[in-house]
Backbone as CSV, one residue per row, in Angstrom:
resi,resn,N_x,N_y,N_z,CA_x,CA_y,CA_z,C_x,C_y,C_z
1,MET,226.654,-81.393,47.505,225.111,-81.905,47.632,224.810,-83.020,48.115
2,ARG,225.658,-83.867,47.948,225.397,-85.068,47.601,225.502,-85.733,49.358
3,THR,226.009,-84.422,49.778,225.684,-85.094,51.777,224.395,-85.737,51.837
4,PRO,224.081,-84.158,51.696,221.934,-84.386,51.851,221.257,-85.669,51.591
5,ARG,221.609,-85.712,50.611,220.901,-87.075,49.648,221.380,-87.965,50.290
6,THR,222.927,-88.653,50.887,222.794,-89.906,51.038,222.622,-89.912,52.968
7,SER,222.822,-88.490,53.336,222.461,-88.994,54.588,220.434,-89.073,54.406
8,ARG,219.806,-89.010,54.155,218.367,-88.895,53.414,218.488,-90.530,53.249
9,ARG,219.282,-91.449,52.364,218.998,-92.275,51.698,219.405,-93.355,53.094
10,HIS,220.177,-93.459,53.917,220.997,-93.410,54.564,219.369,-94.062,55.601
11,LYS,219.031,-92.757,56.550,217.883,-92.728,57.632,216.700,-93.428,56.776
12,ARG,216.383,-93.469,55.429,215.273,-94.069,54.995,215.104,-95.724,55.365
13,TYR,216.472,-96.264,55.036,216.859,-97.758,54.811,217.313,-98.067,56.077
14,LYS,217.136,-97.523,57.184,217.774,-97.908,58.773,217.523,-99.365,58.638
15,LEU,217.784,-100.066,59.427,217.731,-101.773,59.975,217.039,-100.911,61.703
16,LYS,216.151,-101.352,61.684,215.119,-101.765,62.818,215.769,-103.225,63.350
17,SER,216.288,-102.886,65.446,216.501,-103.055,65.725,215.473,-103.905,67.371
18,GLU,213.983,-104.212,66.456,212.904,-104.725,67.372,212.380,-106.015,66.915
19,ILE,212.370,-106.654,67.918,211.735,-107.834,67.910,210.288,-108.330,67.870
20,ASN,209.339,-108.352,66.119,207.966,-108.486,66.142,207.910,-109.577,67.219
21,VAL,206.627,-109.436,67.844,206.220,-110.402,68.876,204.311,-110.811,68.555
22,VAL,204.159,-109.994,67.614,202.957,-110.269,67.161,202.096,-111.392,66.515
23,PRO,203.339,-112.428,66.306,203.118,-113.285,65.101,203.519,-114.288,66.639
24,TYR,204.689,-114.699,67.328,204.182,-115.548,68.734,203.240,-115.218,69.447
25,ILE,202.064,-114.318,69.499,201.166,-113.744,70.450,200.402,-114.453,69.888
26,ASP,200.289,-114.490,68.422,198.851,-114.705,67.733,198.778,-116.874,68.379
27,VAL,200.203,-117.442,67.612,201.082,-118.853,67.743,200.291,-119.028,68.960
28,MET,200.136,-118.828,70.577,200.173,-119.015,71.988,198.728,-118.904,71.549
29,LEU,197.776,-117.390,71.364,196.310,-117.968,71.017,196.390,-118.937,71.179
30,VAL,196.702,-119.475,69.794,195.885,-120.748,68.896,196.290,-122.136,69.765
31,LEU,197.516,-121.850,70.631,197.212,-123.138,71.220,196.899,-122.936,72.700
32,LEU,196.714,-122.252,72.926,196.087,-122.494,74.391,194.779,-122.091,73.731
33,ILE,193.915,-122.100,73.374,192.243,-122.443,72.840,192.875,-123.977,72.085
34,ILE,193.595,-124.396,71.537,193.637,-125.543,71.275,193.590,-126.881,72.486
35,PHE,194.369,-126.652,73.890,194.594,-126.719,74.490,192.958,-126.852,75.777
36,MET,192.731,-126.202,75.794,191.529,-125.367,76.157,190.271,-126.673,76.095
37,VAL,190.275,-126.862,74.394,189.425,-127.481,74.368,189.848,-128.991,73.614
38,THR,190.894,-129.555,73.940,190.953,-131.068,74.130,191.261,-131.742,75.451
39,THR,191.474,-130.745,76.679,191.524,-131.130,77.822,190.482,-131.605,78.640
40,PRO,189.665,-131.152,78.328,188.098,-131.375,79.071,187.845,-133.392,78.257
41,MET,188.194,-133.064,77.083,187.739,-134.386,75.714,188.307,-135.678,76.652
42,ILE,189.983,-135.246,77.219,190.548,-136.682,77.263,190.362,-136.786,79.282
43,ASN,189.755,-136.442,79.829,189.585,-136.350,81.420,188.228,-137.409,81.536
44,ALA,187.557,-136.942,80.278,185.677,-137.391,80.247,185.821,-138.347,79.552
45,SER,186.621,-139.079,78.942,186.683,-140.131,78.572,187.789,-141.784,79.427
46,VAL,187.580,-141.199,80.273,188.596,-142.425,81.062,187.628,-143.149,82.006
47,ASP,187.730,-144.046,82.028,186.604,-145.240,82.991,187.779,-145.871,83.986
48,VAL,187.120,-146.668,85.118,188.077,-146.996,85.972,186.862,-147.648,86.587
49,ASN,187.402,-149.268,86.498,187.083,-150.250,86.443,187.700,-150.603,88.186
50,LEU,187.305,-151.067,88.754,188.358,-151.515,90.199,188.010,-152.885,90.662
51,PRO,189.328,-153.372,90.234,189.603,-154.996,90.564,188.835,-155.652,91.945
52,GLN,187.913,-156.927,91.949,187.517,-157.236,92.210,188.733,-158.445,93.362
53,ALA,188.621,-158.840,94.390,189.450,-159.487,95.238,188.717,-160.083,96.110
54,ASP,188.879,-161.240,96.478,188.943,-162.235,97.484,189.368,-161.605,98.937
55,ALA,189.385,-160.798,99.715,190.310,-160.160,101.171,189.325,-161.082,101.825
56,LYS,190.510,-161.140,103.049,190.420,-162.327,103.792,190.188,-161.298,105.198
57,ALA,189.652,-161.653,105.732,188.904,-160.665,107.497,191.051,-160.611,107.897
58,LEU,190.687,-159.300,108.379,191.956,-159.202,109.728,191.465,-160.131,111.033
59,HIS,192.354,-160.545,111.334,192.534,-161.747,112.941,193.623,-160.798,113.392
60,THR,192.717,-159.973,114.177,194.096,-159.130,115.882,193.654,-159.792,117.331
61,LYS,194.006,-159.270,118.334,194.137,-159.649,119.982,193.105,-158.972,119.454
62,ASP,193.280,-157.766,119.753,192.262,-156.800,119.946,191.026,-156.677,118.934
63,GLU,190.038,-156.214,119.412,189.083,-155.643,118.716,189.292,-154.410,118.199
64,PRO,188.839,-154.124,116.365,189.542,-152.596,116.061,187.534,-151.887,116.210
65,VAL,188.531,-151.072,116.591,187.418,-149.492,116.195,187.477,-149.080,114.895
66,ILE,185.693,-149.186,114.773,185.202,-148.412,113.730,184.877,-147.510,113.141
67,VAL,184.942,-147.001,112.498,184.113,-145.811,112.203,183.451,-145.662,110.754
68,GLU,181.900,-145.550,110.984,181.230,-145.759,110.010,181.170,-144.760,109.539
69,VAL,181.167,-144.566,107.932,180.617,-143.526,107.135,179.025,-143.508,106.500
70,ASP,177.667,-143.241,106.818,176.180,-143.736,106.533,177.010,-142.606,104.876
71,HIS,175.568,-143.107,104.112,175.279,-142.279,103.128,175.335,-141.055,102.539
72,ASP,174.626,-140.580,104.754,174.729,-138.482,103.885,175.534,-138.146,104.590
73,GLY,176.428,-138.869,105.124,178.135,-138.522,105.354,178.255,-138.290,107.130
74,ASN,177.596,-138.793,107.634,177.178,-138.819,109.044,178.035,-140.035,109.695
75,PHE,179.111,-140.025,111.457,179.969,-140.058,111.715,179.759,-141.248,112.569
76,PHE,179.769,-142.820,112.696,179.454,-143.427,113.557,180.505,-144.552,114.347
77,LEU,180.705,-144.090,115.394,182.151,-144.890,116.398,181.960,-146.618,116.680
78,ARG,182.473,-146.940,116.376,182.203,-148.676,117.271,183.452,-148.633,117.753
79,LYS,182.970,-149.025,119.219,184.432,-149.547,120.018,184.453,-151.029,120.618
80,GLY,185.526,-151.400,119.735,185.422,-153.356,120.457,183.407,-153.860,119.503
81,LYS,183.142,-154.334,120.680,182.265,-155.077,120.381,180.551,-154.599,120.993
82,ASP,181.094,-153.232,121.115,179.806,-152.188,121.658,179.066,-151.138,120.544
83,ASP,177.464,-150.839,120.785,176.872,-150.161,119.609,177.532,-148.914,118.712
84,LYS,177.157,-149.060,118.277,177.350,-147.856,117.346,176.916,-146.371,118.373
85,GLU,177.770,-145.688,117.913,177.123,-144.134,118.213,177.306,-143.515,117.405
86,PRO,175.980,-142.151,117.679,176.484,-141.205,116.519,177.394,-140.290,117.185
87,VAL,179.087,-139.214,116.321,179.132,-139.258,116.775,179.826,-138.015,115.633
88,THR,180.433,-136.409,115.945,180.510,-135.013,115.268,181.751,-135.714,114.718
89,ALA,182.427,-135.094,113.860,183.859,-134.929,113.596,184.767,-134.441,114.895
90,ASP,184.648,-133.661,115.958,185.196,-133.046,116.763,185.209,-134.124,117.135
91,GLN,183.856,-134.917,118.656,183.900,-135.881,118.681,184.797,-136.795,118.596
92,LEU,184.766,-137.207,117.385,185.680,-138.981,116.773,187.181,-138.222,116.730
93,LYS,187.530,-136.871,116.345,188.987,-136.344,117.020,189.333,-136.795,117.994
94,VAL,188.993,-136.627,119.450,188.701,-136.665,120.503,189.365,-137.974,120.970
95,GLU,187.578,-138.751,120.426,187.556,-140.151,121.419,188.751,-140.957,120.153
96,ILE,188.609,-141.259,119.362,190.314,-141.827,118.645,191.773,-141.410,118.727
97,GLY,191.702,-140.276,119.198,192.856,-139.651,120.063,192.782,-140.149,121.648
98,ALA,192.058,-139.952,121.800,192.200,-141.243,122.910,192.694,-142.423,122.978
99,ILE,191.617,-142.906,122.352,191.887,-144.558,122.636,193.424,-144.750,121.697
100,VAL,193.763,-143.929,120.879,195.509,-144.136,120.065,196.161,-143.996,121.772
101,LYS,195.898,-143.019,122.190,197.484,-142.999,123.017,197.816,-143.865,124.053
102,GLN,195.687,-144.553,124.483,195.873,-145.756,125.355,196.639,-146.423,124.854
103,ASN,196.315,-146.975,123.544,196.992,-149.159,122.701,197.816,-147.675,121.463
104,PRO,198.878,-147.523,120.666,198.791,-146.798,119.966,199.113,-148.083,118.133
105,ASP,198.902,-149.420,118.918,199.030,-150.802,118.035,197.259,-151.089,118.077
106,ILE,196.380,-149.953,117.688,194.929,-150.673,117.981,194.343,-150.579,116.642
107,SER,194.159,-151.317,116.653,193.258,-151.114,114.537,192.245,-150.054,114.245
108,VAL,192.688,-149.712,113.495,191.350,-148.082,112.842,190.963,-148.719,111.590
109,LEU,189.724,-149.263,111.195,188.951,-149.325,110.393,187.916,-148.206,110.077
110,VAL,188.328,-147.552,108.495,187.300,-146.991,108.214,185.422,-147.881,107.316
111,ALA,184.485,-147.744,107.301,183.461,-148.267,106.418,182.688,-147.166,105.969
112,GLY,183.068,-147.831,104.481,182.001,-146.447,104.068,180.661,-147.116,103.206
113,ASP,179.725,-146.113,103.261,178.000,-145.960,102.810,178.997,-146.783,101.246
114,GLN,178.869,-147.672,100.415,178.659,-148.617,99.025,178.174,-147.114,98.038
115,SER,176.794,-146.590,98.237,175.662,-145.608,97.754,176.402,-143.858,98.263
116,GLY,177.373,-144.159,99.178,177.230,-142.752,99.613,178.597,-141.852,99.035
117,LYS,178.785,-140.826,99.610,179.602,-139.718,99.136,181.299,-140.000,98.944
118,TYR,182.055,-140.460,98.708,183.315,-139.862,98.739,183.947,-139.083,100.152
119,ASN,183.208,-137.967,99.745,183.966,-137.101,100.235,183.873,-137.174,102.100
120,GLY,182.351,-137.980,102.660,182.547,-138.602,104.170,183.544,-139.636,104.383
121,VAL,183.862,-140.213,103.565,185.774,-141.072,103.683,186.578,-140.929,103.773
122,TYR,186.874,-139.545,102.994,187.671,-138.617,102.959,187.989,-137.814,104.368
123,GLN,186.622,-137.500,104.980,187.216,-136.824,106.244,187.522,-137.221,106.619
124,ALA,186.256,-138.594,107.013,186.700,-139.162,108.084,188.286,-139.874,107.992
125,LEU,189.003,-140.172,107.220,190.435,-140.461,106.632,191.100,-139.379,107.315
126,THR,191.012,-138.241,106.874,191.703,-136.324,107.266,191.195,-136.353,109.397
127,ASP,190.244,-136.693,109.664,189.994,-136.909,110.522,190.375,-137.664,111.902
128,LEU,190.985,-139.233,111.550,191.975,-139.794,112.235,193.623,-139.497,111.999
129,GLN,193.591,-139.225,110.488,195.488,-138.143,111.057,195.692,-137.578,111.958
130,GLN,194.653,-136.165,111.824,195.012,-135.436,112.912,194.976,-136.122,114.064
131,ALA,193.724,-136.491,115.152,194.027,-137.771,115.625,194.783,-138.444,115.879
132,GLY,196.049,-138.325,115.839,197.171,-139.123,115.639,197.452,-141.272,115.007
133,VAL,196.382,-140.895,114.097,196.323,-142.491,114.084,197.017,-142.135,112.585
134,SER,197.876,-143.941,112.770,198.945,-143.797,112.109,199.005,-144.397,110.540
135,LYS,197.415,-145.968,111.001,197.147,-146.624,109.792,196.381,-146.741,110.325
136,VAL,195.375,-146.520,109.053,193.904,-147.244,109.117,193.716,-148.084,107.463
137,GLY,192.892,-148.776,108.117,192.451,-150.116,106.578,191.170,-149.597,106.586
138,LEU,190.145,-149.977,105.321,189.174,-149.602,105.089,188.690,-151.032,104.672
139,MET,188.023,-150.711,105.349,185.940,-152.157,105.343,185.942,-152.547,104.282
140,SER,185.683,-154.110,103.936,184.878,-153.962,102.341,183.526,-155.407,103.036
141,THR,182.926,-155.494,102.024,182.169,-156.747,102.121,182.910,-157.851,100.840
142,PRO,183.295,-158.595,100.593,183.600,-160.227,99.774,183.151,-159.833,98.617
143,GLU,182.998,-160.796,98.135,182.164,-160.804,96.139,181.051,-161.893,96.828
144,SER,181.095,-163.131,97.864,180.043,-162.988,97.897,179.146,-162.796,98.660
145,GLY,178.461,-161.491,98.905,178.067,-160.817,99.409,177.389,-160.950,101.033
146,LYS,178.087,-161.590,101.518,178.417,-162.068,102.647,179.728,-160.946,103.812
147,PRO,179.851,-160.063,104.665,180.485,-159.569,105.460,181.188,-160.593,106.055
148,ASN,183.085,-160.021,106.189,184.063,-160.981,106.980,183.375,-161.109,108.312
149,ALA,183.734,-162.054,108.854,183.434,-162.450,110.020,184.723,-162.567,110.421
150,ARG,184.793,-161.772,111.814,186.104,-161.528,113.066,185.697,-162.837,113.946
151,PRO,186.489,-163.799,114.082,186.256,-164.130,115.832,186.374,-163.414,116.431
């Protein structure tokens, strides 16, 4: 009679070899909520103050090609001393690509409207890269308010 009793006791106090993961899941969910709440607060409090500098005008032997981006994101192309002409993104790629093939050392500058969206300037830079331009300059106005004069 002792054998059935010990076998019953042995079954009753048998150790489990399973890991209880419920507390780990609870901790992970709490951490997830904390990070989701605090991440937007970290990004929202960053102020960007861009440095001001008195940049000097570029002096090159060839007239640069200037890509202008207006407030609405429209592109205008100015080759040398010619008047600016409105172009689409595809026309910009084709015309700049042809110019760069003829003269790989030509200066290409991008002039973006101060009140315009960054997306227009970014699109212009992307199109210039696809056209084969390796170096692009960004135009600015000096602190005095007068545009940089080129000889």
